[in-house]
LOFISE-70306 format. One line per field, with one value per residue: residue number from 1; chain; y, x, z of N, C-alpha, C, O, CB in turn. Coordinates in nm, 4 decimals. Glycine has a CB too. Example, Ala and Ser with C-alpha at 12.3 -4.5 7.8 and 13.67 -1.06 7.14 Angstrom:
// LOFISE-70306
n: [1/2]
chain: [A/A]
nyy: [-0.5690/-0.2250]
nxx: [1.3190/1.2850]
nzz: [0.7800/0.7080]
cayy: [-0.4500/-0.1060]
caxx: [1.2300/1.3670]
cazz: [0.7800/0.7140]
cyy: [-0.3300/0.0030]
cxx: [1.3200/1.2900]
czz: [0.7800/0.7870]
oyy: [-0.3319/0.1138]
oxx: [1.4236/1.3409]
ozz: [0.8465/0.8039]
cbyy: [-0.4473/-0.0598]
cbxx: [1.1308/1.4084]
cbzz: [0.9046/0.5725]
//
This chain:
// LOFISE-70306
n: [1/2/3/4/5/6/7/8/9/10/11/12/13/14/15/16/17/18/19/20/21/22/23/24/25/26/27/28/29/30/31/32/33/34/35/36/37/38/39/40/41/42/43/44/45/46/47/48/49/50/51/52/53/54/55/56/57/58/59/60/61/62/63/64/65/66/67/68/69/70/71/72/73/74/75/76/77/78/79/80/81/82/83/84/85/86/87/88/89/90/91/92/93/94/95/96/97/98/99/100/101/102/103/104/105/106/107/108/109/110/111/112/113/114/115/116/117/118/119/120/121/122/123/124/125/126/127/128/129/130/131/132/133/134/135/136/137/138/139/140/141/142]
chain: [A/A/A/A/A/A/A/A/A/A/A/A/A/A/A/A/A/A/A/A/A/A/A/A/A/A/A/A/A/A/A/A/A/A/A/A/A/A/A/A/A/A/A/A/A/A/A/A/A/A/A/A/A/A/A/A/A/A/A/A/A/A/A/A/A/A/A/A/A/A/A/A/A/A/A/A/A/A/A/A/A/A/A/A/A/A/A/A/A/A/A/A/A/A/A/A/A/A/A/A/A/A/A/A/A/A/A/A/A/A/A/A/A/A/A/A/A/A/A/A/A/A/A/A/A/A/A/A/A/A/A/A/A/A/A/A/A/A/A/A/A/A]
nyy: [-7.0078/-7.2524/-7.4791/-7.6193/-7.9325/-7.8017/-7.5326/-7.4888/-7.5758/-7.4282/-7.1961/-7.2290/-7.1991/-6.9875/-6.7638/-6.8557/-6.7385/-6.5183/-6.4325/-6.5269/-6.3094/-6.0010/-5.9886/-5.9431/-6.2157/-6.3332/-6.3649/-6.3962/-6.5895/-6.6289/-6.4586/-6.4396/-6.1269/-6.0742/-6.0209/-5.8437/-5.6294/-5.5876/-5.5039/-5.2562/-5.1332/-5.1002/-4.9624/-4.6314/-4.4436/-4.4430/-4.1434/-3.9892/-4.0601/-3.9237/-3.6301/-3.4926/-3.4108/-3.2202/-3.0899/-3.0623/-2.7903/-2.5866/-2.7505/-2.7259/-2.4128/-2.3980/-2.5653/-2.3470/-2.1838/-2.1743/-2.3212/-2.0412/-1.9591/-2.1460/-2.0755/-1.7710/-1.7780/-1.9797/-1.8180/-1.5729/-1.7208/-1.7529/-1.5210/-1.4384/-1.6746/-1.5270/-1.2780/-1.3716/-1.4956/-1.2698/-1.1482/-1.2304/-1.3162/-1.0357/-0.9372/-1.1727/-1.0839/-0.8357/-0.9285/-1.0782/-0.7956/-0.7214/-0.8776/-0.8681/-0.6401/-0.6267/-0.8076/-0.6041/-0.4253/-0.5384/-0.5488/-0.3312/-0.3258/-0.3824/-0.2416/0.0022/-0.1245/-0.2576/0.0777/0.2070/0.0330/0.1530/0.3967/0.3250/0.2264/0.4287/0.6973/0.5517/0.5338/0.8296/0.9268/0.7922/0.9367/1.1734/1.1584/1.0816/1.3274/1.5408/1.3555/1.5032/1.7761/1.6985/1.6295/1.9028/2.0818/1.9862]
nxx: [3.1843/3.1389/3.3591/3.3452/3.4581/3.5887/3.5769/3.7319/3.9614/3.9856/3.9637/4.2303/4.4281/4.3666/4.4415/4.6459/4.8062/4.7343/4.9595/5.1712/5.1076/5.1756/4.8669/4.6232/4.4328/4.1148/3.8496/3.6286/3.3699/3.3395/3.0727/2.9550/3.1012/3.0457/2.7513/2.7391/2.8563/2.6336/2.4747/2.5860/2.6348/2.3377/2.1850/2.3488/2.3627/2.6505/2.9369/2.9646/2.6290/2.5585/2.6664/2.6032/2.3890/2.3771/2.5845/2.4002/2.3621/2.5595/2.6183/2.4234/2.4299/2.6789/2.6567/2.4813/2.5702/2.8114/2.6595/2.5983/2.7879/2.9190/2.7045/2.7081/2.9623/2.8831/2.6269/2.8961/3.0416/2.9042/2.7832/3.1400/3.0470/2.8439/2.9586/3.2022/3.0820/2.9579/3.1570/3.3283/3.1432/3.0982/3.4125/3.4317/3.2626/3.3355/3.5955/3.4912/3.4082/3.6420/3.7753/3.5886/3.6678/3.9617/3.9025/3.7693/3.9491/4.1632/4.1152/4.1774/4.4072/4.5547/4.4841/4.6866/4.8993/4.9616/4.9738/5.1781/5.3919/5.3208/5.3522/5.6731/5.7298/5.6960/5.8459/6.1402/6.1063/6.1104/6.3825/6.5295/6.4505/6.5835/6.7968/6.8861/6.8892/7.0361/7.2912/7.3186/7.2852/7.5821/7.7164/7.6238/7.8253/8.0856]
nzz: [2.6838/2.4073/2.2423/1.9247/1.7670/1.5354/1.5411/1.7035/1.5690/1.3706/1.4740/1.5979/1.3894/1.3036/1.4862/1.4445/1.1545/1.2372/1.4269/1.2625/1.1113/1.1566/1.3785/1.5292/1.7436/1.6589/1.8546/1.8535/1.6924/1.4243/1.1827/1.4244/1.4592/1.1577/1.1370/1.3474/1.2690/1.0136/1.1674/1.2499/0.9727/0.9011/1.1599/1.1483/0.8602/0.6423/0.7385/0.3986/0.3003/0.4835/0.4423/0.2007/0.1584/0.3203/0.1570/-0.0920/-0.1501/-0.1547/-0.4264/-0.6137/-0.6075/-0.7201/-0.9755/-1.0499/-1.0981/-1.2761/-1.5083/-1.5576/-1.6235/-1.8685/-2.0266/-2.0975/-2.2645/-2.3560/-2.5714/-2.6240/-2.7968/-2.9985/-3.0611/-3.1636/-3.3938/-3.5964/-3.6482/-3.7351/-3.9300/-4.0512/-4.1263/-4.3001/-4.5552/-4.5897/-4.7411/-4.9050/-5.0730/-5.1646/-5.2435/-5.4951/-5.6107/-5.6964/-5.8582/-6.0270/-6.0756/-6.1738/-6.4071/-6.5701/-6.6063/-6.6974/-6.9336/-7.0678/-6.9094/-7.0790/-7.4209/-7.3230/-7.2972/-7.5742/-7.6979/-7.6028/-7.6444/-7.9609/-7.8625/-7.7889/-8.0673/-8.2394/-8.1328/-8.1398/-8.4636/-8.4830/-8.3429/-8.4977/-8.7748/-8.6851/-8.6570/-8.8720/-8.9734/-8.8410/-8.8940/-9.2379/-9.1883/-9.0746/-9.3177/-9.4185/-9.3432/-9.4364]
cayy: [-7.0345/-7.4263/-7.4717/-7.7664/-7.9573/-7.7711/-7.4476/-7.5022/-7.6473/-7.2630/-7.0805/-7.2278/-7.1924/-6.8679/-6.7426/-6.8700/-6.6533/-6.3782/-6.4275/-6.4363/-6.1137/-5.9520/-5.9213/-5.9668/-6.3535/-6.2915/-6.4576/-6.4824/-6.6559/-6.4987/-6.5385/-6.3022/-5.9816/-6.0453/-6.0088/-5.7061/-5.5400/-5.5168/-5.4021/-5.0968/-5.0298/-5.0982/-4.9030/-4.5338/-4.4380/-4.3839/-4.0455/-4.0283/-4.0230/-3.8200/-3.5926/-3.4773/-3.3913/-3.1230/-3.0448/-3.0108/-2.6440/-2.5749/-2.8460/-2.6253/-2.3420/-2.3516/-2.5799/-2.3319/-2.0626/-2.3016/-2.3860/-1.8912/-1.9096/-2.1369/-1.9696/-1.6052/-1.8494/-1.9684/-1.7001/-1.5376/-1.8108/-1.7574/-1.3607/-1.4523/-1.6360/-1.4605/-1.2146/-1.4026/-1.5580/-1.1548/-1.0310/-1.3469/-1.2616/-0.9007/-1.0182/-1.2924/-0.9279/-0.7620/-1.0206/-1.0741/-0.6834/-0.7160/-0.9699/-0.8372/-0.4807/-0.6775/-0.8231/-0.4708/-0.3635/-0.6077/-0.5038/-0.1513/-0.3002/-0.4226/-0.1564/0.0671/-0.1635/-0.1749/0.1869/0.1647/-0.0487/0.2720/0.5053/0.3289/0.2888/0.5782/0.8036/0.5049/0.6075/1.0008/0.9419/0.7731/1.0976/1.2841/1.1309/1.1279/1.4846/1.5219/1.3399/1.6065/1.8402/1.7633/1.6422/2.0217/2.1487/1.9290]
caxx: [3.1531/3.2168/3.3729/3.2907/3.6720/3.6017/3.5405/3.8849/4.1181/3.9611/4.1107/4.3620/4.4808/4.3515/4.5331/4.8589/4.7881/4.7289/5.0835/5.2835/5.1177/5.0742/4.7989/4.5778/4.3426/3.9856/3.8340/3.4110/3.2893/3.3685/2.9489/2.9619/3.1110/2.9672/2.6212/2.7403/2.9559/2.5881/2.3460/2.5431/2.5823/2.1736/2.1608/2.3714/2.3927/2.7053/2.8709/2.9541/2.5974/2.4727/2.7434/2.5522/2.2304/2.3959/2.6566/2.3652/2.2623/2.6493/2.6337/2.3069/2.4389/2.8261/2.6631/2.4502/2.7539/2.8695/2.5716/2.5563/2.8857/2.8424/2.5426/2.7820/3.0844/2.8326/2.6947/3.0013/3.0853/2.7570/2.8224/3.1634/3.0534/2.7727/3.0462/3.3056/3.0353/2.9344/3.3006/3.4060/3.0848/3.1692/3.5742/3.3694/3.1725/3.4356/3.6171/3.4015/3.3727/3.8183/3.7904/3.5179/3.7128/4.0716/3.8761/3.7189/4.0246/4.2982/4.1278/4.2331/4.5122/4.6544/4.5377/4.7108/5.0231/4.9993/4.9471/5.2762/5.4902/5.2930/5.4527/5.8126/5.8623/5.7141/6.0021/6.2273/6.0841/6.1606/6.4992/6.5673/6.4767/6.5941/6.9215/6.9225/6.8688/7.2159/7.3897/7.3531/7.3515/7.7516/7.7640/7.7456/7.9469/8.2394]
cazz: [2.5037/2.3682/2.0636/1.8316/1.7485/1.3853/1.5548/1.7802/1.5171/1.3109/1.5331/1.5768/1.2433/1.2500/1.5551/1.3388/1.1166/1.3305/1.4600/1.1359/0.9937/1.3673/1.3542/1.6751/1.6869/1.6916/2.0035/1.8377/1.6391/1.2389/1.1892/1.5066/1.3298/1.0246/1.1628/1.4541/1.1123/0.9617/1.2098/1.2934/0.8904/0.9146/1.2171/1.0671/0.7163/0.6827/0.6684/0.3515/0.2109/0.5755/0.4480/0.0117/0.1513/0.3633/0.0666/-0.1953/-0.1534/-0.2464/-0.5595/-0.7035/-0.5842/-0.8074/-1.0889/-1.1320/-1.1464/-1.3469/-1.5718/-1.5676/-1.6951/-1.9368/-2.1172/-2.1852/-2.2695/-2.5232/-2.6468/-2.6750/-2.9209/-3.1005/-3.1545/-3.2546/-3.4751/-3.5918/-3.6695/-3.8962/-4.0918/-4.1266/-4.1486/-4.4036/-4.6728/-4.7047/-4.7300/-4.9861/-5.2012/-5.2032/-5.3481/-5.6176/-5.6845/-5.6719/-5.9585/-6.1219/-6.1280/-6.2462/-6.5320/-6.6364/-6.6558/-6.7619/-7.0685/-7.0674/-6.9835/-7.2760/-7.5028/-7.2275/-7.3421/-7.7413/-7.6660/-7.4886/-7.7239/-8.0410/-7.8906/-7.8117/-8.2187/-8.3035/-8.0704/-8.2563/-8.5776/-8.4706/-8.3432/-8.7165/-8.8529/-8.6304/-8.6136/-9.0678/-8.9940/-8.8152/-9.0191/-9.2691/-9.0883/-9.0642/-9.4723/-9.4635/-9.3026/-9.4244]
cyy: [-7.1781/-7.4328/-7.6157/-7.7472/-7.8312/-7.6719/-7.4149/-7.5124/-7.4786/-7.1699/-7.1144/-7.1619/-6.9893/-6.7323/-6.7818/-6.7660/-6.5437/-6.4103/-6.4984/-6.2775/-6.0641/-5.9127/-5.9877/-6.1238/-6.2999/-6.4737/-6.4354/-6.5407/-6.5215/-6.4658/-6.4050/-6.1584/-5.9810/-5.9726/-5.8693/-5.5536/-5.4659/-5.4178/-5.2489/-5.0764/-4.9834/-4.9449/-4.7516/-4.5431/-4.4418/-4.2004/-3.9814/-3.9550/-3.9649/-3.6264/-3.4802/-3.4270/-3.2505/-2.9949/-2.9515/-2.8914/-2.6039/-2.6330/-2.7460/-2.5479/-2.2653/-2.4463/-2.4791/-2.1663/-2.1105/-2.3186/-2.1857/-1.9217/-1.9729/-2.0660/-1.9011/-1.7513/-1.8583/-1.8428/-1.6490/-1.5837/-1.7872/-1.6336/-1.3564/-1.5452/-1.6027/-1.4129/-1.1739/-1.4419/-1.4212/-1.1263/-1.1516/-1.2838/-1.0967/-0.9346/-1.1082/-1.1891/-0.8828/-0.7738/-1.0266/-0.9851/-0.6161/-0.8119/-0.9389/-0.6490/-0.5069/-0.6874/-0.7592/-0.5150/-0.3933/-0.5657/-0.3771/-0.1857/-0.3695/-0.3400/-0.0625/-0.0174/-0.1632/-0.0386/0.2659/0.1255/0.0306/0.3108/0.4883/0.3433/0.4275/0.6880/0.6783/0.5671/0.7818/1.0294/0.9156/0.8387/1.2048/1.3013/1.0857/1.2457/1.5149/1.5075/1.3668/1.6121/1.8046/1.7097/1.7946/2.0824/2.1388/2.0051]
cxx: [3.2301/3.1904/3.3049/3.4096/3.6542/3.5961/3.6813/3.9637/4.0543/4.0675/4.1895/4.4077/4.4871/4.4681/4.7050/4.8900/4.8366/4.8415/5.1757/5.2406/5.1160/4.9311/4.7236/4.4184/4.2144/3.9434/3.6274/3.4738/3.3146/3.1908/2.9299/2.9763/3.0774/2.8255/2.6002/2.7066/2.7190/2.4970/2.4347/2.6022/2.4041/2.1569/2.1883/2.4235/2.5392/2.7608/2.8532/2.7684/2.4518/2.5414/2.6462/2.3967/2.2033/2.4686/2.5268/2.3984/2.4323/2.7024/2.5200/2.3853/2.6088/2.8208/2.5062/2.5095/2.8001/2.7944/2.5498/2.6778/2.9277/2.7877/2.6136/2.8819/2.9731/2.7378/2.7908/3.0704/2.9681/2.7799/2.9428/3.1413/2.9119/2.8623/3.1388/3.2010/2.9929/3.0456/3.3465/3.3418/3.0834/3.2592/3.4916/3.3125/3.2587/3.5400/3.6336/3.4388/3.5176/3.8567/3.7101/3.5809/3.8598/3.9947/3.8319/3.8952/4.1169/4.2804/4.1939/4.3248/4.5930/4.6148/4.5836/4.9232/5.0056/4.9783/5.0470/5.4143/5.3674/5.4174/5.5894/5.7949/5.7882/5.8199/6.1314/6.2144/6.1192/6.2899/6.5851/6.5914/6.5656/6.8126/6.9547/6.9734/7.0109/7.3051/7.4143/7.3993/7.4983/7.7575/7.7835/7.8532/8.0892/8.3047]
czz: [2.4999/2.2591/2.0210/1.8006/1.6189/1.4338/1.6028/1.6644/1.3996/1.3858/1.6140/1.4465/1.2324/1.3793/1.5244/1.2466/1.1337/1.3803/1.3154/1.0713/1.0994/1.3732/1.5121/1.6108/1.7654/1.7979/2.0018/1.7428/1.4650/1.1755/1.3157/1.5311/1.2092/1.0548/1.2518/1.3334/1.0589/0.9855/1.2849/1.1620/0.8645/1.0577/1.1675/0.9898/0.7393/0.6526/0.5196/0.2675/0.3722/0.4284/0.2452/0.0726/0.1833/0.2967/-0.0148/-0.2660/-0.2384/-0.3671/-0.5623/-0.6985/-0.7089/-0.9090/-1.1348/-1.1509/-1.3366/-1.5112/-1.6571/-1.6713/-1.8648/-2.0381/-2.2339/-2.2008/-2.4596/-2.6310/-2.6396/-2.7768/-3.0273/-3.1643/-3.2172/-3.3723/-3.6143/-3.7054/-3.7145/-3.9831/-4.1700/-4.2470/-4.2842/-4.5424/-4.7536/-4.7387/-4.8807/-5.1692/-5.1672/-5.3381/-5.4743/-5.6843/-5.7452/-5.8270/-6.0790/-6.2031/-6.2757/-6.3888/-6.6295/-6.6864/-6.6781/-6.9063/-7.1172/-7.0390/-7.0785/-7.4300/-7.4409/-7.3161/-7.4917/-7.7192/-7.7008/-7.5939/-7.9253/-7.9965/-7.8694/-7.9895/-8.2989/-8.2256/-8.1204/-8.3909/-8.5824/-8.4369/-8.4511/-8.7496/-8.8073/-8.6521/-8.7957/-9.0759/-8.9153/-8.8616/-9.1249/-9.2678/-9.0686/-9.2205/-9.4986/-9.4544/-9.3338/-9.5240]
oyy: [-7.2131/-7.4154/-7.6921/-7.6427/-7.7535/-7.6202/-7.3236/-7.4327/-7.4334/-7.1117/-7.0400/-7.0389/-6.9064/-6.6430/-6.7512/-6.7052/-6.4819/-6.5079/-6.4771/-6.1840/-6.0982/-5.7944/-6.0695/-6.1323/-6.2484/-6.5922/-6.4490/-6.5458/-6.4032/-6.4336/-6.2911/-6.0846/-5.8738/-5.8698/-5.7980/-5.4610/-5.3496/-5.3218/-5.1606/-4.9698/-4.8759/-4.8352/-4.6986/-4.6169/-4.4442/-4.1244/-3.9230/-3.8500/-3.9655/-3.5507/-3.3700/-3.4153/-3.1755/-2.8755/-2.8285/-2.8749/-2.5928/-2.5913/-2.6590/-2.5695/-2.1529/-2.4619/-2.5165/-2.0682/-2.0747/-2.3267/-2.1736/-1.9079/-1.9001/-2.0030/-1.9168/-1.8378/-1.8084/-1.7957/-1.7538/-1.5156/-1.8214/-1.6207/-1.2946/-1.5135/-1.6715/-1.4625/-1.0617/-1.4282/-1.4162/-1.1012/-1.0988/-1.2245/-1.0522/-1.0172/-1.0564/-1.2086/-0.9211/-0.7124/-1.0005/-1.0067/-0.5124/-0.8005/-0.9662/-0.5818/-0.4594/-0.6016/-0.7989/-0.5977/-0.3032/-0.5479/-0.3614/-0.1240/-0.3812/-0.3572/0.0319/0.0403/-0.0564/-0.0721/0.3579/0.1935/-0.0599/0.2905/0.5818/0.4452/0.4983/0.7683/0.7367/0.6452/0.8406/1.1351/0.9815/0.8661/1.2996/1.3879/1.0591/1.2826/1.4913/1.5876/1.3059/1.5644/1.9077/1.7826/1.8420/2.1223/2.2120/1.9894]
oxx: [3.3332/3.0913/3.2313/3.4743/3.7490/3.6306/3.7447/4.0575/4.1590/4.1751/4.2259/4.4083/4.5640/4.5444/4.8180/4.9965/4.9310/4.7710/5.2943/5.2997/5.0131/4.8969/4.7795/4.3484/4.2035/3.9756/3.5401/3.5932/3.3067/3.2184/2.8940/2.9018/3.0803/2.7963/2.5000/2.6277/2.6797/2.4511/2.3786/2.6616/2.3587/2.1144/2.0826/2.5218/2.5701/2.6916/2.7469/2.7626/2.3287/2.4704/2.6991/2.3018/2.1132/2.4562/2.5244/2.4413/2.4352/2.8065/2.5456/2.4648/2.6340/2.9279/2.4312/2.4737/2.8073/2.8620/2.5051/2.6601/2.9573/2.8472/2.6140/2.8489/2.9731/2.7775/2.8362/3.1483/2.9803/2.7949/2.9379/3.2099/2.9087/2.8649/3.1827/3.2165/2.9845/3.0439/3.4206/3.4094/3.0758/3.2217/3.5407/3.3188/3.2443/3.5649/3.7282/3.4932/3.5275/3.9638/3.7388/3.5578/3.8725/4.0115/3.8326/3.9409/4.1999/4.3716/4.2603/4.4107/4.7058/4.6814/4.5230/5.0208/5.0381/4.8631/5.0454/5.5162/5.3463/5.5313/5.6618/5.8344/5.8285/5.8706/6.2380/6.3003/6.1498/6.3375/6.6807/6.7080/6.6101/6.8999/7.0720/7.0661/7.1046/7.3957/7.5092/7.5099/7.5577/7.8445/7.8801/7.9430/8.1823/8.4250]
ozz: [2.5574/2.1881/2.0836/1.7940/1.6308/1.3276/1.5498/1.6692/1.3533/1.3720/1.7051/1.4429/1.1840/1.3423/1.5626/1.2578/1.0846/1.4058/1.3405/1.0172/1.1578/1.3716/1.5853/1.5100/1.8767/1.8067/2.0874/1.7134/1.4320/1.0599/1.2857/1.5956/1.1487/0.9936/1.2475/1.3146/1.0684/0.9237/1.3499/1.1785/0.8251/1.0215/1.1333/0.9829/0.8585/0.5849/0.4986/0.2034/0.3723/0.3622/0.2311/-0.0049/0.1457/0.3238/-0.0177/-0.3802/-0.3609/-0.4178/-0.4791/-0.7900/-0.7523/-0.9676/-1.2249/-1.2160/-1.4541/-1.6137/-1.7711/-1.7923/-1.9595/-2.1255/-2.3559/-2.1196/-2.5722/-2.7376/-2.6854/-2.8435/-3.1449/-3.2858/-3.3235/-3.4694/-3.7163/-3.8181/-3.7402/-4.1045/-4.2927/-4.3675/-4.3670/-4.6264/-4.8682/-4.8218/-4.9810/-5.2906/-5.0511/-5.4419/-5.5486/-5.7926/-5.8107/-5.8866/-6.1955/-6.3037/-6.3885/-6.4755/-6.7460/-6.7652/-6.6909/-6.9871/-7.2196/-7.1020/-7.1263/-7.5321/-7.4915/-7.3643/-7.5437/-7.7466/-7.7825/-7.6052/-8.0060/-8.0384/-7.9036/-8.0462/-8.3912/-8.3039/-8.1398/-8.4317/-8.6862/-8.4784/-8.4921/-8.7781/-8.8720/-8.6571/-8.8222/-9.1480/-8.9916/-8.8845/-9.1744/-9.2931/-9.0370/-9.2681/-9.5583/-9.5284/-9.3002/-9.5448]
cbyy: [-6.8906/-7.5772/-7.4637/-7.7859/-8.2030/-7.8086/-7.4385/-7.6428/-7.9058/-7.1933/-6.9543/-7.3571/-7.2964/-6.8482/-6.7947/-7.0296/-6.6551/-6.3440/-6.5087/-6.5446/-6.0242/-5.7732/-5.9203/-5.7429/-6.5446/-6.2412/-6.3430/-6.3737/-6.6767/-6.6453/-6.7467/-6.3079/-5.9316/-6.1920/-6.1419/-5.6903/-5.7765/-5.5639/-5.5054/-4.9994/-5.0738/-5.3155/-4.9534/-4.4589/-4.3060/-4.4722/-3.9746/-4.1360/-4.1389/-3.8290/-3.7200/-3.6851/-3.4870/-3.1626/-3.1722/-3.0116/-2.5299/-2.5717/-3.0428/-2.5724/-2.3729/-2.3639/-2.7481/-2.3810/-2.1584/-2.4514/-2.4954/-1.7570/-1.9265/-2.1466/-1.7989/-1.3876/-2.0238/-2.0906/-1.6157/-1.5344/-1.9865/-1.7585/-1.2208/-1.4378/-1.7042/-1.4036/-1.2121/-1.5494/-1.6860/-1.0394/-1.0068/-1.5488/-1.2931/-0.7593/-1.1523/-1.3768/-0.8171/-0.7690/-1.0754/-1.0584/-0.5812/-0.8260/-1.0967/-0.8530/-0.3698/-0.8248/-0.8837/-0.2884/-0.2956/-0.7900/-0.4983/-0.0216/-0.2712/-0.6251/-0.1174/0.0189/-0.2984/-0.2171/0.1929/0.0097/-0.3103/0.3694/0.6109/0.1764/0.1218/0.6515/0.8393/0.3676/0.5790/1.0831/0.8915/0.7502/1.1785/1.2667/0.9989/1.1468/1.5652/1.4568/1.2738/1.6708/1.8179/1.6742/1.5772/2.0911/2.1364/1.7614]
cbxx: [3.2438/3.1661/3.5693/3.1585/3.7707/3.5168/3.4226/3.9156/4.1415/3.7852/4.0853/4.4049/4.3349/4.1474/4.4802/4.8915/4.7189/4.6068/5.0947/5.2874/4.9698/5.1406/4.7485/4.4957/4.4060/3.8746/3.9551/3.2111/3.1206/3.4937/2.9528/3.0072/3.2364/2.9378/2.5734/2.9509/3.1008/2.5719/2.2180/2.6139/2.6420/2.0999/2.1998/2.4046/2.3330/2.7600/2.9017/3.0093/2.5931/2.5794/2.8877/2.5466/2.1456/2.4371/2.7399/2.2769/2.1854/2.7110/2.6248/2.1548/2.4141/2.9883/2.6811/2.3229/2.9809/2.8283/2.4271/2.5590/2.9938/2.8056/2.4481/2.8597/3.1350/2.7400/2.6539/3.0582/3.1007/2.5857/2.8358/3.2283/3.1492/2.7290/3.0576/3.4420/2.8742/2.9290/3.4655/3.3524/2.9649/3.2102/3.6337/3.1883/3.0101/3.4965/3.5563/3.2685/3.2851/3.8889/3.7594/3.3542/3.8040/4.1376/3.8297/3.6507/4.0342/4.3105/4.0123/4.1853/4.5722/4.6014/4.4676/4.5963/5.0689/4.8887/4.9148/5.2052/5.4799/5.1610/5.4252/5.9034/5.8845/5.5582/6.0064/6.2048/5.9387/6.0876/6.5285/6.4884/6.3520/6.5015/6.9338/6.7835/6.7047/7.2625/7.4030/7.3460/7.2816/7.9006/7.6451/7.7343/7.9488/8.2636]
cbzz: [2.3655/2.4347/1.9938/1.6997/1.6535/1.2654/1.6133/1.8892/1.4236/1.3523/1.6051/1.5850/1.1040/1.2428/1.6530/1.1969/1.1216/1.4476/1.6110/0.9722/0.8650/1.4661/1.1992/1.7730/1.7434/1.5053/2.2025/1.7746/1.7564/1.0275/1.2297/1.5459/1.2930/0.9421/1.2337/1.5518/0.8857/0.9080/1.3608/1.4492/0.7645/0.9914/1.3073/1.0936/0.6276/0.6825/0.7236/0.4169/0.0522/0.8458/0.4891/-0.1276/0.2568/0.4508/-0.0139/-0.1814/0.0589/-0.1993/-0.5794/-0.6586/-0.4375/-0.7222/-1.1188/-1.1332/-0.9870/-1.2368/-1.4511/-1.4185/-1.5959/-1.8921/-1.9972/-2.0670/-2.1169/-2.5293/-2.6477/-2.6064/-2.8785/-3.0182/-3.0622/-3.2282/-3.4790/-3.4733/-3.6437/-3.8982/-4.0888/-4.0259/-3.9557/-4.3723/-4.6403/-4.6668/-4.5183/-4.8561/-5.1905/-5.1004/-5.3473/-5.6037/-5.5850/-5.4744/-5.9099/-6.0431/-5.9345/-6.1811/-6.5363/-6.5231/-6.6255/-6.7464/-7.1108/-6.9753/-6.9198/-7.3434/-7.5892/-7.0330/-7.2830/-7.8882/-7.5532/-7.3784/-7.6472/-8.0182/-7.8214/-7.7407/-8.3953/-8.3015/-7.8137/-8.2776/-8.6023/-8.3613/-8.2596/-8.8400/-8.8550/-8.4475/-8.4631/-9.1859/-8.9143/-8.7701/-9.0506/-9.2609/-8.9735/-8.9185/-9.5867/-9.4626/-9.2002/-9.4536]
//
């Protein structure tokens, strides 16, 4: 191979750099190696491009299983939400009924409190009368 003056200088620089960085010097022109690399890449596609076609059925089966699992999870979540809404509605209805019952009983509670106060007052009156009678009995015996 005949090299021009410029090519020989480039080759010498590349060889010097290769010696410094422990690379082997390039013996053929850079253009030729690039052309060969392009030809190799065009001639046979990389292994990564060939394998997905073979791996595609596995990926589809996995995604179908994953989709089924996701579908089941979503259905369970929907069912859970429905049950929780029903339970919440029932709890709200029970709370409203309990509040209504409480409001109805608050009137009864007030009446019972008044009655208890009346009975205590009556008991105090009876106690006072009994104490008066006992003091009169004590006065007769003396």
